VEXVEX-660330 format. One record per residue (C-alpha): x, y, z. Coordinates in pm, 1 decimal, padded with zeros to 6 digits. Layout:
+----------+----------+----------+
|       px |       py |       pz |
+----------+----------+----------+
|        X |        Y |        Z |
...
+----------+----------+----------+
This chain:
+----------+----------+----------+
|       px |       py |       pz |
+----------+----------+----------+
|  00000.0 |  00000.0 |  00000.0 |
|  00121.7 |  00345.6 | -00073.7 |
|  00137.3 |  00607.1 |  00196.5 |
| -00131.6 |  00814.6 |  00023.2 |
| -00367.5 |  00513.8 |  00027.7 |
| -00303.9 |  00460.7 |  00397.5 |
| -00362.5 |  00826.8 |  00473.3 |
| -00695.2 |  00830.2 |  00290.8 |
| -00810.0 |  00509.9 |  00459.8 |
| -00708.0 |  00613.4 |  00809.2 |
| -00968.2 |  00890.0 |  00836.3 |
| -01233.5 |  00819.6 |  01098.6 |
| -01591.9 |  00922.6 |  01042.3 |
| -01802.4 |  00938.3 |  01354.7 |
| -02169.1 |  00927.3 |  01268.5 |
| -02304.5 |  00962.7 |  01618.6 |
| -02179.0 |  01215.6 |  01866.9 |
| -02155.0 |  01099.0 |  02225.1 |
| -02218.7 |  01351.6 |  02499.4 |
| -01940.2 |  01193.6 |  02703.5 |
| -01626.9 |  01384.4 |  02774.0 |
| -01332.1 |  01294.6 |  02985.1 |
| -01335.2 |  01481.2 |  03313.5 |
| -01076.3 |  01467.6 |  03587.3 |
| -01167.2 |  01207.8 |  03851.3 |
| -01324.5 |  01312.7 |  04178.8 |
| -01099.1 |  01204.5 |  04463.9 |
| -01270.7 |  01056.3 |  04768.6 |
| -01100.6 |  01036.1 |  05103.9 |
| -01003.3 |  00689.2 |  05212.5 |
| -00993.6 |  00528.9 |  05552.9 |
| -00637.3 |  00424.0 |  05463.2 |
| -00364.6 |  00683.3 |  05485.5 |
| -00208.2 |  00816.6 |  05164.5 |
| -00446.0 |  00622.2 |  04938.6 |
| -00685.4 |  00841.1 |  04737.8 |
| -00996.2 |  00678.4 |  04592.3 |
| -01179.7 |  00773.8 |  04275.3 |
| -01554.9 |  00824.3 |  04309.5 |
| -01758.0 |  00542.9 |  04153.0 |
| -01932.5 |  00767.0 |  03897.5 |
| -01593.6 |  00901.1 |  03781.2 |
| -01459.1 |  00547.3 |  03757.5 |
| -01761.7 |  00434.0 |  03555.6 |
| -01737.6 |  00734.2 |  03322.4 |
| -01369.7 |  00666.7 |  03266.2 |
| -01444.3 |  00301.6 |  03185.8 |
| -01711.4 |  00409.6 |  02935.6 |
| -01472.5 |  00653.5 |  02768.8 |
| -01204.7 |  00385.3 |  02741.8 |
| -01454.5 |  00133.3 |  02600.1 |
| -01569.6 |  00386.7 |  02340.4 |
| -01209.0 |  00444.9 |  02229.6 |
| -01148.3 |  00068.1 |  02226.5 |
| -01456.0 |  00013.9 |  02008.3 |
| -01338.3 |  00269.4 |  01751.6 |
| -00991.4 |  00116.0 |  01738.8 |
| -01124.3 | -00239.5 |  01698.0 |
| -01353.0 | -00122.1 |  01417.5 |
| -01054.3 |  00037.7 |  01241.7 |
| -00853.8 | -00282.1 |  01288.1 |
| -01129.7 | -00492.5 |  01131.3 |
| -01165.6 | -00252.3 |  00838.3 |
| -00790.6 | -00263.0 |  00778.4 |
| -00791.3 | -00644.7 |  00779.9 |
| -01077.3 | -00646.8 |  00527.9 |
| -00881.6 | -00408.3 |  00305.1 |
| -00572.0 | -00628.4 |  00324.4 |
| -00777.9 | -00941.6 |  00250.7 |
| -00942.9 | -00777.6 | -00050.4 |
| -00604.2 | -00661.1 | -00178.6 |
| -00434.9 | -01003.3 | -00163.9 |
| -00733.0 | -01224.8 | -00256.2 |
| -00686.8 | -01199.0 | -00636.4 |
| -00318.1 | -01288.9 | -00603.9 |
| -00395.9 | -01593.3 | -00390.4 |
| -00668.6 | -01709.5 | -00630.3 |
| -00431.1 | -01671.3 | -00926.1 |
| -00159.7 | -01864.0 | -00741.2 |
| -00395.5 | -02148.3 | -00657.3 |
| -00519.2 | -02164.8 | -01017.4 |
| -00159.5 | -02168.3 | -01143.8 |
| -00066.2 | -02450.3 | -00904.0 |
| -00371.4 | -02651.2 | -01013.3 |
| -00272.6 | -02606.5 | -01377.3 |
|  00072.4 | -02749.9 | -01298.2 |
| -00085.3 | -03060.1 | -01146.7 |
| -00265.5 | -03154.3 | -01471.7 |
+----------+----------+----------+
């Protein structure tokens, strides 16, 4: 693949905006000394943000694998046909 092809394929289009935004965690005091705790709602929001990012990256990975498969499929089919013709 050329670098221009990769650049054009690496653009991400988000069709649905999520109202989530990353906010700094709220620190809760702990009964243990020197151990700050993150509030549960901040922890949950952070997990949701990370899952959203993970989902986008996995989708991009799958799309890239499909592109690679589609690019090499004709070469593999031609190779298999050529090998079968040698067998005859």
